[in-house]
N, C-alpha and C positions, 0 to 999 in steps of 0.2 A: 803776424801781419796777414791781412786778408789779400788774397791774390785773385784777380779777375782775368778774363780773357783779353780785355782791353789793355790791361797792364802788360800782359805778355806781348801783345802786338806792338805796343808803343815802347817797349823796352829798348834802350839803346846801350851800346857797349862802347867803351873807349878803344881807340886804336893803339896797337902796339907795333913792334918792329915788323913782325911777320904777319899778324892778324889772321883772320879766317875769311872764308868766302861769305860775302854779305848776302848774296842771293840764297845760298844754302841755309844760312842762319835765319833769314827771313822766312823761307819756306818752312823751316822746322818750327819756328815760332808760330806761324799761321796754323800749322797742323796741331801744335800743342794747344793753341787758343781754341781751336775748334773742338778739340777733345775736351778741353776744360769746360767749354760752354755746354757741350752735350752732357757732361757729368753734372753740371749745375742744374740743367733741366731735369735730368733724371732724379737729382737730389730733391728738387722742388716737388716733382711728382710723387716721389717716395714720401716726402714730408706730408703732402696732402693725403696720400693713402694712409700714412701713419696716423694722422689726425682723425681721419674717418674710422680707421680701425680702433683707435682709442675711444672714439665716441661709441662705436659698436660694443667695444669691450665694457665701457661704462654702463651702457644699456644692459648688456648681458650680465654684468655684475649686479646691477639693480634687480634684474629678473632673477638672477641666481639667489640674491639675498631674499627676494620676495618668495621664491620657491623654497628656499631653505626655511624661512620663517613659516611658510605654509606647511612644509613637510614636518617641521618641528612641532607646529601646532597639531597637525594630524597625528604625528607620532605620540605627542603627549595625550591627545584625545583618545587615540587608540589604546595607549597604556592605561589611561584612566577607565575607559570603557571595559578593557580587559580585566583590570583589577576589580571594578564594580561587578562585572559579570561573574568573576571568580568568587567574590564575596557573596553575591546573591546565590550562586550555585552551592557554595558551602552552607549558606543559611538554609536554602531549600533542602539540601541533602541532610542537614542536621534535623530540620523539622520533619522530613520524611522518615528519618531514622527514629526520632522520638515518637511519631505517630505509629510507626510499625511496632516499636517496643510496647507502646500503650495498647495497641490493638492485640498484640500477642499476649500481653499480660491479662487483658480482659478475656481473651479467648481461653487462656489457661485457667483463669478464675471460673469462667462459666463452665468449662469442661470439668474442673474439679467439683464445682457445685452440682453439676449434672451427675457426675460419678458418685458423689456423696449421697445425693438424693436417690440415685438408683440403688446404692448399697442399703440405704435406710428402707426404701420400698421393698427391696428383696428380703431384708431381715424381718420387716414387719409382715410381709407375705408368708415367709417361712414360719414365723411365730404364730400367725393366724392359722396356717395350715396345720402346724403341730398341735395348736390348741383344738382346732376342729377335729384333727385325727384322734387326739386324746378323748375329746367329748364323744366322737363317734365310736371309739373303742369302748368307752364306758357305757354308752347307750347300747352298743352291740352286746356287751356283757349283760346289761340289764335285760335286753330282749332275749338273750340266750337263757338267762335265769327265768324270765317269764315263760319262755318256751318250755324249759324243763318243768316248771310248775304246772303249765297247762298239760304237758304230756303226762305228768304224774296224776293230775286231776282226771284226765281222760282215762288213764289206766285204772285209777281207782273207781271212776264211774263205770268203766267197762266191767271191772270185777264185780261191783255192786249190781250192775244190770244182769251180769251172768248169774250171780247168786240169787237175785230176785227171780230171774227166769227159771232157775232150777227149783226154787221154792214154789213158784207159781205152777210149775209142771207137776209138783207133788201134791198141790192142793186141788180140791175139786173146783171146777169152773162154775161160775154163777151164770144164771140165765141173763137174757136181755133185759128183763125187768130189774135185776140187781144192778146192772151196769147203768141203766137209766136213772134208777134211784140214787146210785152213787154219784152220778154226774150232777143230779139236781141238788145234792147236799154239799157239793164243793163250794167253798167260800174263798173269796180273795181278800187278803189283808192289805190295807193301805199302809204305805211306809210312814212310820211315826218317828218322833225324836228319839235319839239314842237313850236307852234307859240307864239307870244307875248300875254300877257293878253289882253282880249278884253276891249275896252273902253266902259264906261257906255253909255247907250242910250242917245243921245243928244235931247235937246228940240228944237222943230220946231215952228217957228212963221210964219204964213202965211202973206205974203205981199199983196196978191191979193186973190180974191175969188177962191177957189179951186173947180174944177169940180169933178164929180164923176170919180175916177180912177179905172182902172180895178183891180179886186181882186188879191192880191199877191198869188203867187204859194206856197202852203203849202208843206213842205217837206214830202215825203212819209215815212212810217215806215222803208222801206229798207235803207233809208239814214243814219240811226243810226246803227252803228256797234259797238259791245262791244269789246273794246281793253283792255287787262289786264294791259298794261303798261301806256297808256295815257287816259284811260277812254273812254266813247263813243265818236266816231268821226263822223262828218257829211260828208256823201258821197253825192256829188252833183248829183241830178237826171237829166236826159237829159231834156233840155228845148225846144228842137225842136221836141218833140213827138207830133204827130198828127194822130189820128186814121183814118183809111181808110174809104171811103164812105160805109155806111151801117154797120159800126163797132161801137159797144158801147164804149164810152170813159172809160178809166181806172179810177176806183174810187179814187185812190191815186194821180192822176195827174189832174192839172187844164187844161181845154181845151185851146189849143193854136190857133193862127190865121190860117185860112184856107190857103192852098197853092193856089196861083192864077195861073191859067193856061194861057199861052199866047194864043192870038187870040181867047179868049173865048167870046161868046156873052154876053152882059149885061143882068142881070136878069130883070131889069126894064128899057126898052128902052125909051128914051125921058125924063128921069128924071136924072138930074145931081147928082153926089154923093155929100154928105155933105163935106164942106171944112174941112181940117185937121188943126185945130188951135193948135199950140204948147202952152201948158200951162207953165207959169214960174215956175221954181223949188222953193220950199220954202227955205228961208234962214235958215241956221243951226247954232245954238249957242252952241259951245262945252262946256261941263261941266268940271270943274277941276277933275283930277284923284284923287281918294281917297288915303290918305297916306298909305305907305307900312308898315305893322305891321309884324314883324318877329314872326313866330309861336313859342310858348314856347316849349322847349324840355321836354319830360316827365321825372319826377324824378326817376322813376323806369324803368330801362332798362332791358327788358327780357333777361335772359341768355339762349340761345338756338341757334339752327341753323338759319342762316339768311333766309333760304328758306326751305320749307317743304321737308322732306325726300322722300315723295311719289310724284314723278313727275306727272305733269298733262299730259294727253294723247295729243300727238301732232296731229294736223289735217293731214289728208291724202292729200298729194300733188300729182299733176300730172306732168308728164315729160314736161319740158319747161315752167312750171308755177313758177314765183318768189315766195320766201318764204313769203315776206311781203304782197303779195296780198291775201294769204290764210286767214289771220286774218281779212281782210276787206271785204271779199267776203260773200255775203248772198244771198240765193235763193229768187227769186221774188215770189215763191209760198207761202212764209211766210205771204205775204200780203193778200192772198186770204182767 
């Protein structure tokens, strides 16, 4: 049952034999009603406060739910962004790793190619240097052989010159006229095509007694000229050389017949000259030519220039003088 302050004040009690003090009961009821009324007012105020608090709580709950949803969305967004960033980072890291591996492979391949090329270049250079060294060694051997040949030729020429000098010292010296006449009779032979190989000397059988023949004219030392392309060539000496009266004959020339002067008196008058009897020529029996043997080619062919790099000094030519005559010309003073 609901009890109010008015109910408390209007409450009546029945009387009994002894009863209670009415004023005291009334005062107590008034006090209780006042206290009850105060508690009712406080209760109403508290209810109002509770309602306001509930409204505030409702609002706060709505804000809380909104904040929760916002936080949840932010958290989900953050998680998604984080996951996406992680995936992108992993992808970029993988791409960077692949690019680094590709660049490293290319660098290794280029380095290997450079090293191989360097090895090939070094091997080629070493092979070229070895080939050049071999060629230079062979060329050096050839030059040494040429030098030895030149030294032998010089020694032989020196010995010949010494022998000729000794012979010239033992022979009587000719006058200036003989030297000038000898110089005027010197001829220069032009280089000709290489002649056919000489036939071996034939055997001669005399069919009749042979008288003493005049001595054959020996070729002078000036008839041999050193030609680098065809070896020593024989230059024919003048056969009509005859010293003048009172002139000493040239040591290198055989004395020729005297030139007969027309209308000259006989040296021995009254004595007829000896008859000139022509002697029969000896019959010549040719010998068969030796078989031609092809020279064997050397097994080792020198690798080097076909001709020396240092050119031989060319002889000085005079205006109007042919080039071929320079190689065959030799001074007659070499014979003295």
